[in-house]
C-alpha positions in Angstrom: 15.9 -8.5 9.1 13.8 -5.6 7.6 11.3 -3.9 9.8 8.1 -2.4 8.5 6.5 0.8 9.6 3.1 1.9 8.2 2.4 5.6 8.2 -0.9 7.1 9.6 -1.9 8.1 6.1 -1.4 4.5 4.8 -3.4 3.1 7.8 -6.2 5.5 6.8 -6.0 4.3 3.2 -6.4 0.7 4.4 -9.4 1.7 6.5 -11.0 3.5 3.6 -10.4 0.4 1.4 -11.9 -1.9 4.0 -15.1 0.2 4.2 -15.4 0.5 0.4 -15.2 -3.3 -0.1 -17.3 -4.0 3.0 -20.1 -1.8 1.5 -19.9 -4.0 -1.6 -20.4 -7.2 0.2 -20.3 -8.3 3.8 -16.9 -9.9 4.6 -15.2 -8.6 1.6 -13.6 -5.8 3.6 -12.0 -8.3 5.9 -10.7 -10.2 2.9 -9.3 -7.0 1.5 -7.5 -6.2 4.8 -6.1 -9.7 5.1 -4.7 -9.6 1.5 -3.2 -6.1 1.8 -1.6 -7.0 5.2 -0.1 -10.1 3.7 1.3 -8.0 0.8 2.8 -5.5 3.3 4.3 -8.3 5.5 5.9 -9.7 2.3 8.0 -6.5 2.2 10.1 -8.0 5.0 11.5 -10.3 2.3 11.0 -8.3 -0.9 11.4 -4.7 0.3 13.5 -2.7 -2.2 13.1 -5.0 -5.2 10.1 -3.2 -6.7 10.5 -0.6 -9.3 10.7 3.0 -8.3 7.5 4.4 -9.8 7.5 7.9 -8.6 10.5 9.8 -7.1 11.9 7.6 -4.3 8.8 5.6 -3.8 8.8 1.9 -4.7 5.5 0.5 -5.8 4.3 -3.0 -4.9 1.1 -4.0 -6.7 -1.3 -6.1 -4.6 -1.7 -9.6 -5.8 -5.5 -9.7 -5.4 -7.0 -6.2 -5.4 -6.3 -3.3 -7.8 -4.2 -1.5 -5.1 -0.6 -0.2 -5.0 1.5 0.0 -1.9 4.0 2.9 -2.1 7.0 2.7 0.2 10.5 3.9 0.8 13.6 2.2 2.3 15.3 3.8 5.2 18.2 1.7 6.3 16.8 -1.6 7.5 13.2 -0.3 7.6 10.5 -0.2 5.0 8.2 2.7 5.4 4.8 2.4 3.8 3.5 5.8 2.9 0.3 5.1 0.9 -2.0 2.3 -0.2 -3.9 3.6 -3.2 -6.5 2.3 -5.6 -4.8 1.9 -9.0 -8.1 3.0 -10.7 -7.6 6.5 -9.4 -6.3 9.3 -11.7 -2.5 9.1 -11.8 -2.3 12.8 -11.0 -4.3 12.2 -7.8 -1.9 9.5 -6.8 1.1 11.9 -7.4 -0.6 14.6 -5.3 -1.3 12.0 -2.6 2.3 11.1 -2.4 3.3 14.8 -2.2 6.4 16.6 -3.3 
């Protein structure tokens, strides 16, 4: 079974997304968090099938929100490195993922 590890940076991205959507409408931040957690949990089954979008990072697009989950595979572990808003400048996303 595949294990999932979420980096500190990705947790920060999720928190930022929560507060962004919560500021739009009360309760929307919780819905955002629940949807993204479900997408990340789904990587236990689908980890590794997503296209490599940038270097060694696979990209899973969220089913509900315009967010992408960038992850790598390390043995039997999926490591989530970033959860980014797809509306951001692609150059910003590349810089966020680093060299």
